[in-house]
C-alpha positions in Angstrom: 95.3 117.6 -24.0 96.5 114.0 -23.6 98.0 114.6 -20.5 94.8 115.9 -19.0 93.0 112.3 -20.2 95.9 110.5 -18.6 95.3 112.5 -15.4 91.3 112.2 -15.3 91.8 108.7 -15.9 94.2 108.2 -12.9 91.9 110.2 -10.9 88.6 108.0 -11.8 91.2 104.8 -11.0 92.0 106.2 -7.5 88.2 106.8 -6.7 87.1 103.8 -8.0 90.2 102.1 -5.8 89.0 104.2 -2.6 85.5 103.1 -3.3 86.3 99.2 -3.5 88.5 99.6 -0.2 85.5 101.4 1.1 83.3 98.4 0.1 85.4 95.7 1.8 86.0 97.8 4.8 82.1 97.8 5.0 81.9 94.3 4.6 84.5 93.0 7.2 82.5 95.6 9.8 79.2 94.0 9.1 81.1 90.5 9.6 82.5 91.6 12.7 79.3 92.9 14.2 77.5 89.5 12.9 80.3 87.8 15.0 79.5 89.8 18.1 75.9 89.3 17.8 76.3 85.5 17.6 78.3 85.0 20.7 76.0 86.9 22.6 73.1 84.5 21.2 71.5 87.5 18.9 71.0 85.4 15.7 68.7 86.9 14.0 70.5 90.3 14.1 73.7 88.5 13.3 72.2 87.1 10.6 70.9 90.7 9.2 74.3 92.0 9.4 76.0 88.8 7.5 73.3 89.5 4.5 74.8 93.4 4.5 77.8 91.8 3.9 77.0 89.3 1.1 75.4 92.7 -0.6 78.8 94.2 -0.4 81.2 91.4 -1.5 81.0 87.9 -3.5 80.3 84.9 -1.5 83.2 83.8 0.3 83.9 80.5 3.1 84.7 82.7 5.6 81.0 84.8 5.6 79.1 81.4 4.7 80.6 79.3 7.2 79.4 82.1 9.9 76.1 82.2 8.3 75.7 78.5 8.2 76.2 78.4 12.0 73.8 81.1 12.9 71.3 79.4 10.1 71.7 76.1 12.4 71.3 77.9 15.3 68.0 79.4 14.5 66.9 76.6 12.7 66.9 74.3 15.9 64.2 77.0 17.4 62.0 77.2 14.1 62.2 75.2 10.9 61.5 78.4 8.8 64.8 78.4 8.7 65.9 75.1 7.3 65.7 76.2 3.4 68.2 78.9 3.7 70.2 76.6 5.9 70.1 74.1 3.4 71.1 77.0 0.8 73.9 78.2 2.5 75.4 74.6 3.1 75.5 74.1 -0.5 76.6 77.2 -1.5 79.4 77.0 1.2 80.6 73.8 -0.6 80.6 74.8 -3.9 82.7 77.9 -3.3 85.2 76.1 -0.6 88.3 73.7 -1.8 88.1 70.9 0.7 91.6 70.0 0.3 92.4 73.5 2.3 89.9 74.3 4.2 90.3 73.4 7.7 87.7 70.2 8.4 87.6 71.5 12.2 85.1 74.1 10.7 83.0 72.4 8.9 82.5 69.3 11.6 79.0 67.8 11.2 78.7 68.8 7.7 79.3 66.1 4.9 81.6 67.1 2.0 80.1 66.3 -1.3 
């Protein structure tokens, strides 16, 4: 009985690990698609893809940096994105280590 419980526990852990890896792969796929869309000027759909990536994983500097760039482009066309841009910049600086993150990535933004 004890061996059966250990086997079941091991199987559950394996399934959870595979699900976590699938989630990360999906988030990376959304991020990659957002980068492609950004490059072609499809900013609104790029933002949608990044939002999908954010739903799958906690905020990180890479996603937030791209989100800030997209929102900056969108905000230059419509002020409707101003609050989201400000919020994303604030979140970016809250989780980014300014001593290790490349400064050229944040050219034009102020370190708090």
